[in-house]
C-alpha positions as CSV (number, residue, x, y, z in Angstrom):
1,M,-42.7,135.7,-76.6
2,T,-42.5,132.5,-78.5
3,V,-40.3,131.7,-81.7
4,N,-41.4,129.5,-84.6
5,W,-38.6,127.3,-84.6
6,Y,-39.3,126.6,-88.7
7,Q,-36.7,130.1,-88.8
8,Y,-34.6,128.1,-87.2
9,Y,-34.6,125.3,-89.7
10,A,-34.6,128.0,-92.8
11,T,-31.9,129.8,-91.5
12,F,-29.8,126.3,-91.6
13,S,-31.0,125.0,-95.0
14,V,-29.7,128.4,-96.8
15,S,-26.6,128.6,-94.8
16,L,-25.6,125.5,-97.0
17,C,-25.0,127.8,-99.8
18,I,-22.7,129.4,-97.7
19,L,-20.7,126.1,-96.3
20,S,-20.6,125.2,-100.5
21,G,-19.0,128.4,-101.1
22,A,-16.8,128.3,-98.6
23,M,-15.3,125.1,-99.4
24,H,-14.6,126.3,-102.7
25,F,-13.3,129.7,-101.2
26,A,-10.5,127.7,-99.1
27,W,-9.8,125.2,-101.6
28,P,-6.2,126.8,-102.9
29,S,-4.9,125.9,-98.9
30,P,-4.3,122.5,-98.9
31,S,-4.4,122.1,-102.8
32,I,-1.7,124.5,-104.1
33,P,1.0,123.6,-102.0
34,K,0.2,119.4,-103.7
35,L,-0.4,122.0,-107.3
36,L,3.0,123.5,-106.4
37,N,5.5,120.4,-105.6
38,G,4.0,118.1,-108.4
39,S,2.3,115.2,-105.8
40,H,-0.9,115.9,-108.4
41,T,-0.8,115.6,-111.6
42,L,-0.5,119.2,-112.4
43,K,2.1,121.3,-111.9
44,I,1.8,125.0,-111.4
45,T,4.3,127.7,-110.9
46,S,4.6,130.2,-107.9
47,N,2.7,132.8,-110.1
48,E,0.2,130.6,-111.4
49,A,-0.2,129.8,-107.8
50,S,-1.1,133.0,-106.4
51,W,-3.6,133.6,-109.6
52,L,-5.1,130.4,-108.5
53,A,-5.9,131.5,-104.9
54,V,-7.9,135.1,-106.0
55,M,-9.4,133.6,-108.9
56,S,-12.8,133.6,-107.6
57,L,-13.2,136.6,-106.2
58,G,-12.3,138.4,-109.7
59,G,-15.4,136.0,-110.6
60,S,-17.7,137.8,-107.9
61,I,-16.9,141.2,-109.3
62,F,-18.0,140.2,-112.6
63,G,-20.7,138.4,-110.7
64,G,-21.8,141.3,-108.5
65,I,-23.4,142.9,-111.6
66,T,-25.8,140.7,-112.2
67,A,-26.5,139.5,-108.6
68,G,-28.8,142.8,-108.5
69,P,-31.2,142.2,-110.8
70,F,-31.2,138.3,-110.5
71,L,-32.3,139.1,-107.0
72,N,-34.8,141.0,-107.7
73,R,-36.3,139.3,-110.2
74,F,-36.2,136.0,-109.1
75,G,-35.9,136.6,-105.5
76,R,-33.6,135.2,-102.4
77,L,-34.4,131.2,-103.0
78,K,-33.9,130.7,-106.5
79,A,-30.9,132.2,-106.2
80,M,-29.5,129.6,-103.6
81,L,-30.5,127.4,-105.6
82,F,-29.3,128.5,-109.6
83,A,-25.6,128.6,-107.7
84,S,-25.5,124.8,-107.0
85,I,-25.3,124.3,-110.6
86,P,-21.6,125.7,-111.2
87,Y,-20.5,124.2,-107.7
88,I,-21.3,120.9,-108.9
89,I,-19.8,121.3,-112.4
90,A,-17.2,123.5,-111.1
91,W,-16.1,120.7,-108.5
92,L,-16.3,118.1,-111.4
93,A,-14.1,120.6,-113.5
94,I,-11.1,120.9,-110.7
95,A,-11.7,116.6,-110.2
96,F,-10.9,116.3,-113.8
97,A,-8.4,119.3,-114.5
98,T,-6.2,118.5,-116.9
99,H,-4.3,121.4,-117.6
100,V,-4.5,124.7,-115.2
101,S,-6.9,126.6,-116.9
102,I,-9.5,124.8,-116.4
103,L,-8.7,125.2,-112.8
104,F,-8.8,129.1,-113.8
105,I,-12.4,128.6,-115.4
106,S,-13.5,126.6,-112.6
107,R,-12.8,129.0,-110.2
108,F,-13.6,132.2,-112.0
109,M,-17.6,130.3,-112.2
110,V,-17.3,129.6,-108.3
111,G,-16.9,133.3,-107.6
112,F,-19.5,134.5,-110.0
113,V,-22.2,132.2,-108.3
114,D,-20.5,133.8,-105.0
115,S,-22.1,136.7,-106.1
116,L,-25.6,135.4,-105.2
117,V,-24.6,133.1,-102.7
118,Y,-23.1,135.8,-100.2
119,T,-25.8,138.1,-100.7
120,S,-28.6,136.6,-101.1
121,V,-28.3,134.6,-97.7
122,P,-27.6,136.9,-95.4
123,M,-30.2,139.6,-97.4
124,Y,-32.8,136.1,-96.7
125,I,-31.7,135.8,-93.0
126,G,-32.0,139.2,-92.2
127,E,-36.2,139.3,-93.7
128,I,-37.6,136.2,-92.1
129,A,-35.8,136.1,-88.4
130,D,-37.4,137.6,-85.8
131,A,-35.7,140.9,-84.3
132,R,-34.7,139.0,-80.8
133,I,-32.9,136.3,-82.6
134,R,-31.5,137.6,-86.0
135,G,-28.5,138.3,-84.5
136,L,-28.0,134.1,-83.9
137,L,-29.4,133.8,-86.9
138,G,-27.4,135.7,-88.9
139,S,-24.5,134.8,-87.3
140,Y,-24.9,131.1,-88.9
141,C,-23.3,132.3,-92.2
142,A,-20.3,132.8,-90.2
143,V,-20.6,129.7,-88.7
144,S,-21.2,127.9,-91.8
145,L,-18.5,129.7,-93.8
146,I,-15.7,128.1,-91.5
147,I,-17.0,124.7,-91.1
148,G,-17.1,124.6,-95.3
149,M,-13.3,125.9,-94.6
150,L,-12.6,123.3,-92.1
151,L,-14.4,120.6,-94.0
152,T,-11.9,121.5,-97.0
153,N,-9.4,121.8,-95.2
154,S,-9.4,118.7,-93.6
155,L,-10.2,116.3,-96.5
156,G,-7.8,118.1,-98.8
157,L,-4.9,117.7,-96.5
158,Y,-4.7,114.0,-96.4
159,L,-6.5,113.2,-99.7
160,S,-5.9,113.8,-103.3
161,I,-7.6,116.9,-105.4
162,Y,-9.7,114.4,-107.3
163,T,-11.0,112.6,-104.4
164,T,-11.8,115.9,-102.3
165,A,-13.7,117.2,-105.1
166,L,-15.4,114.2,-106.0
167,I,-16.3,114.4,-101.7
168,S,-17.4,117.6,-101.7
169,I,-19.7,117.5,-104.5
170,S,-22.2,116.0,-102.0
171,L,-22.7,119.9,-100.0
172,P,-24.4,121.5,-102.9
173,V,-26.5,118.7,-103.9
174,L,-27.7,118.6,-100.0
175,M,-28.1,122.5,-100.5
176,V,-30.7,121.8,-103.4
177,C,-32.3,118.9,-101.6
178,N,-33.0,121.5,-98.1
179,C,-33.8,124.8,-99.6
180,F,-36.2,122.6,-102.4
181,G,-40.0,123.7,-99.9
182,L,-38.4,126.9,-98.1
183,P,-41.2,129.9,-98.2
184,E,-39.8,132.5,-100.0
185,S,-38.5,135.3,-98.1
186,P,-42.0,137.7,-97.5
187,Y,-40.4,141.1,-97.8
188,F,-39.2,139.7,-101.6
189,L,-43.2,138.7,-101.9
190,I,-45.1,142.0,-100.8
191,M,-42.3,144.0,-102.9
192,K,-43.5,141.8,-105.9
193,G,-47.1,142.8,-105.2
194,R,-48.0,139.0,-104.0
195,H,-49.9,139.6,-101.0
196,E,-50.9,135.9,-100.4
197,D,-47.9,134.3,-101.1
198,A,-46.3,136.8,-98.6
199,I,-49.0,135.6,-95.7
200,K,-48.8,131.9,-96.8
201,S,-44.9,132.7,-96.7
202,L,-45.2,133.9,-92.9
203,K,-47.5,131.4,-91.3
204,R,-44.6,129.2,-92.1
205,L,-42.1,131.6,-90.7
206,K,-43.5,133.6,-87.4
207,Q,-46.1,132.2,-84.7
208,P,-50.0,132.3,-85.8
209,E,-51.2,135.4,-83.8
210,M,-48.2,137.3,-85.3
211,V,-48.9,136.4,-88.7
212,Q,-51.5,139.1,-89.7
213,S,-50.2,142.1,-87.6
214,E,-46.6,141.6,-88.7
215,F,-47.9,141.0,-92.6
216,E,-49.2,144.7,-91.8
217,R,-46.2,146.1,-90.8
218,L,-44.2,144.7,-93.6
219,K,-47.1,146.3,-95.8
220,Q,-46.4,149.8,-94.9
221,A,-42.6,149.9,-94.3
222,I,-42.6,148.2,-97.3
223,E,-44.4,150.9,-99.3
224,A,-43.5,153.6,-97.5
225,E,-39.9,152.9,-99.0
226,T,-41.1,151.9,-102.3
227,T,-43.5,154.6,-103.2
228,N,-40.8,156.4,-105.3
229,K,-39.1,153.4,-106.4
230,A,-35.4,154.1,-105.6
231,K,-32.9,154.1,-108.6
232,L,-29.3,152.9,-108.4
233,I,-27.7,156.4,-108.4
234,D,-30.2,156.9,-105.1
235,I,-27.6,154.4,-102.9
236,F,-25.0,156.7,-103.4
237,R,-27.1,160.1,-103.4
238,V,-30.0,159.5,-100.7
239,P,-27.3,160.6,-97.4
240,Y,-29.2,157.4,-94.9
241,Y,-28.3,154.9,-98.4
242,R,-25.1,156.4,-98.5
243,K,-24.1,156.3,-94.8
244,A,-26.0,152.7,-94.8
245,L,-23.5,151.5,-98.0
246,I,-20.4,153.0,-95.9
247,I,-20.5,150.8,-92.9
248,T,-21.5,148.0,-94.5
249,T,-18.5,148.7,-97.1
250,S,-16.4,149.0,-94.8
251,L,-16.6,146.3,-92.5
252,R,-16.0,144.2,-95.2
253,C,-13.3,145.7,-96.3
254,F,-11.7,145.4,-93.1
255,Q,-12.5,142.1,-93.0
256,Q,-9.9,141.7,-96.0
257,L,-7.8,144.4,-94.7
258,V,-6.9,141.8,-92.0
259,G,-6.1,139.3,-93.9
260,L,-9.5,137.1,-94.1
261,S,-8.5,136.0,-97.5
262,A,-5.2,135.9,-97.3
263,I,-4.7,134.0,-94.7
264,T,-7.7,132.0,-95.6
265,F,-5.5,130.8,-98.9
266,Y,-2.1,130.5,-97.6
267,T,-3.3,128.7,-94.3
268,E,-0.9,125.6,-95.0
269,T,2.0,127.9,-96.3
270,I,1.8,129.8,-93.3
271,F,1.8,126.9,-91.4
272,L,4.7,125.5,-93.0
273,E,6.9,128.6,-92.3
274,V,6.5,128.6,-88.5
275,E,5.6,124.6,-87.9
276,G,7.6,123.1,-84.9
277,A,6.9,120.0,-83.5
278,I,3.6,119.9,-84.6
279,S,3.1,119.3,-88.1
280,S,1.5,122.0,-90.4
281,E,-1.4,119.4,-91.4
282,V,-2.2,119.0,-87.7
283,W,-1.7,123.0,-86.9
284,V,-3.9,123.6,-89.7
285,I,-7.2,121.9,-88.5
286,L,-6.8,122.9,-85.2
287,F,-6.5,126.2,-86.3
288,Y,-10.5,125.8,-87.9
289,I,-11.4,124.3,-85.1
290,V,-11.1,126.9,-82.6
291,K,-12.4,129.3,-85.2
292,L,-15.2,127.0,-85.5
293,L,-15.8,127.5,-81.6
294,A,-14.8,131.0,-81.2
295,T,-17.7,131.9,-84.0
296,I,-20.3,129.6,-82.5
297,F,-19.8,131.4,-79.1
298,T,-20.3,134.7,-80.7
299,C,-23.4,133.4,-82.1
300,L,-25.0,132.7,-78.9
301,I,-24.4,135.6,-77.1
302,I,-24.4,138.3,-80.0
303,D,-27.9,139.1,-79.3
304,K,-27.1,139.4,-75.3
305,T,-23.9,142.0,-75.8
306,G,-25.0,143.6,-78.8
307,R,-22.9,144.2,-82.1
308,K,-20.4,146.4,-80.8
309,P,-19.7,145.3,-77.5
310,L,-17.9,142.0,-80.2
311,L,-16.2,144.0,-82.2
312,Y,-14.1,146.2,-79.4
313,I,-12.8,142.7,-78.9
314,S,-12.1,141.4,-81.7
315,T,-10.5,144.7,-83.7
316,I,-8.2,145.4,-80.6
317,G,-7.7,141.7,-80.2
318,V,-6.9,141.2,-84.2
319,T,-4.5,144.3,-84.3
320,L,-1.9,143.0,-81.3
321,N,-1.6,139.8,-82.8
322,L,-1.2,140.8,-86.3
323,F,1.6,142.9,-84.8
324,C,3.2,140.4,-82.6
325,V,3.5,137.7,-86.0
326,G,4.8,140.7,-88.0
327,I,7.3,141.8,-84.9
328,Y,8.6,138.2,-84.8
329,S,9.0,137.1,-88.3
330,F,10.9,140.5,-89.1
331,L,13.3,139.2,-86.2
332,E,13.8,135.7,-87.1
333,D,14.5,137.2,-90.9
334,D,17.3,139.5,-89.4
335,K,19.5,136.3,-87.9
336,Q,21.1,138.9,-85.5
337,V,18.3,137.9,-82.6
338,D,17.9,134.0,-81.3
339,M,14.9,133.3,-81.8
340,T,14.7,129.2,-81.6
341,N,13.1,129.5,-78.2
342,Y,10.4,131.5,-79.1
343,D,8.7,129.5,-82.3
344,Y,5.9,129.0,-80.1
345,I,5.2,133.0,-80.4
346,P,3.6,133.5,-83.6
347,I,1.2,129.9,-83.4
348,I,-0.2,131.6,-80.4
349,A,-0.7,134.7,-81.8
350,L,-2.3,133.0,-85.1
351,F,-4.7,130.9,-83.2
352,L,-5.5,134.4,-80.5
353,Y,-6.1,136.3,-84.1
354,N,-7.9,133.1,-85.1
355,I,-10.3,133.7,-82.0
356,T,-10.9,137.4,-81.5
357,Y,-11.2,137.7,-85.4
358,S,-13.9,135.0,-85.0
359,V,-15.7,136.8,-82.1
360,G,-16.6,140.4,-84.1
361,L,-15.1,140.9,-87.3
362,G,-16.0,137.6,-89.1
363,P,-19.7,137.1,-88.4
364,I,-20.9,140.8,-87.3
365,P,-19.4,142.4,-91.0
366,V,-22.1,139.6,-92.8
367,L,-25.0,140.2,-89.7
368,V,-25.4,143.7,-90.7
369,L,-25.0,143.5,-94.5
370,G,-28.7,142.3,-93.8
371,E,-29.5,144.6,-91.4
372,L,-28.2,147.9,-92.7
373,M,-29.8,148.5,-96.2
374,P,-33.2,149.4,-96.9
375,T,-35.5,147.2,-98.8
376,N,-35.8,149.0,-101.8
377,V,-32.3,149.3,-102.3
378,K,-30.9,146.2,-100.7
379,S,-30.0,143.6,-103.5
380,Y,-28.1,146.1,-105.5
381,A,-26.6,147.7,-102.7
382,L,-24.7,144.4,-101.4
383,C,-23.8,143.6,-105.1
384,I,-22.3,146.3,-104.8
385,V,-20.4,146.0,-101.3
386,D,-19.6,142.4,-102.4
387,M,-17.8,143.3,-105.3
388,I,-15.6,145.8,-103.5
389,F,-14.8,143.3,-101.0
390,C,-13.7,140.8,-103.7
391,C,-11.6,144.0,-105.3
392,V,-10.0,144.1,-101.9
393,G,-9.6,140.8,-101.1
394,M,-7.8,140.4,-104.7
395,L,-5.5,143.2,-103.9
396,S,-4.9,142.3,-99.9
397,S,-3.8,138.2,-101.3
398,L,-1.9,138.7,-104.5
399,F,0.3,141.7,-101.6
400,F,0.7,139.0,-99.4
401,Q,1.8,136.6,-101.8
402,N,4.1,138.7,-103.4
403,T,5.6,140.2,-99.9
404,N,5.7,137.5,-98.8
405,D,7.5,135.9,-101.3
406,S,10.1,139.0,-101.6
407,F,10.2,140.2,-98.2
408,G,8.9,136.9,-95.6
409,L,6.0,137.2,-93.5
410,G,6.8,140.6,-91.7
411,V,5.9,142.4,-94.6
412,P,2.4,142.0,-94.8
413,F,1.8,140.8,-91.2
414,I,2.4,144.1,-90.3
415,S,0.9,146.0,-93.1
416,F,-2.7,144.0,-92.2
417,A,-2.2,145.4,-88.6
418,F,-1.9,148.8,-89.5
419,C,-5.1,148.5,-91.4
420,A,-6.6,146.9,-88.0
421,V,-5.8,149.8,-86.5
422,L,-8.1,151.7,-88.6
423,S,-10.4,148.8,-87.7
424,I,-10.5,150.3,-84.5
425,G,-11.5,153.5,-84.9
426,F,-14.3,153.1,-87.2
427,V,-16.0,151.1,-84.6
428,I,-15.7,153.3,-82.4
429,F,-16.6,156.1,-84.2
430,I,-19.0,155.5,-86.9
431,M,-20.3,151.7,-86.3
432,P,-24.3,151.6,-84.9
433,E,-25.6,149.6,-82.8
434,T,-28.5,147.4,-83.5
435,K,-28.7,144.3,-81.6
436,G,-32.8,143.7,-80.4
437,K,-33.8,146.7,-83.2
438,T,-36.6,145.7,-86.5
439,L,-35.4,146.3,-89.5
440,E,-37.3,149.5,-89.7
441,Q,-36.2,150.9,-86.4
442,I,-32.7,150.5,-88.3
443,Q,-33.7,152.3,-90.5
444,E,-34.5,155.6,-88.8
445,G,-31.7,155.5,-86.5
446,L,-29.6,155.6,-90.1
447,K,-31.7,159.0,-90.7
448,I,-30.3,160.9,-87.8
């Protein structure tokens, strides 16, 4: 069966939204050290730095309240286009900020629209992609996320905050240019009764011989789900809705509980503490290059291996490497054991953590967001997941900052490692396999 290559182009275009958001998300890593040491025109305290890092997650919590109604009324593409405006404004605010409060506001504003982006993009890709390549296309989100982080760190480590911000404006502008003209999700159009528009969308996204049958399949599936319009409370009341919510929320929370936001926000800070013969700047860039290569590799094999096998490898690898960094840090801080000849251990462990995280826990939770949720509650459910994800991210990042300042790296890394142990059990006993299944088949599986 041939695949319409327009699906690849559409996925690439909307993934630029994730890339733009990721650049903002990773901004604290290269910028906070400059703001703390006075090399920028603004100087902030350690407490202000910790709140500045998590402010975008705080904005996402509030943005999640409005994301669901926005997506249901205006659609997936308009949500992405709308997000570009705050992204541009935020970079301008960062470039010309004269007070830390301006940085707080810009970070909060970015987080607010991130809830739209991180909800609408996985949803859109999940709804336009053929089942046999949905894993590959859905993983573009994770690739774009890492490219954004790599760009921010590469620019931010060697350029001023001002210059980095002005260069970064080009990404949301490119995002707008690429998203204009894309077809809206046929799922959304059929839900709105816009059947002619849905057929036009399918003609661009599917092979000609598949358009009518695909339209009838989607129409039948959506009518079955929306005959009795679901309410917000139904997400918690209907058993298989609730099951999908628990699975997606748990996966996203495990991302944070094993250190996603904490390590992203404080990448350079961590490498400064374990720096050896190579500078922390070089380590950070290598860290994200390795992360990118591992995620691309995952994209290429995910539709062949399935989701669960990759998650097995990922959760076990993340657990072992978090324990390794934590134990090393305890021994180094203890001063009773000479660790001088073993300073390569945390570097190797962090890179292995990076690789194992990227082959499962990184891309798969975002992918299954668009797979597991029923169409008639998807926008609300994904917003709930995103809000919880951001709350956990804020707590884990503040926990990292405070425990690292008080006790060193050992405490946060060992704590993340114990959370990773729980993720192994979750994957084994609860996570379903969605490889090669249509969205309707996945829903039927959740009802069992």
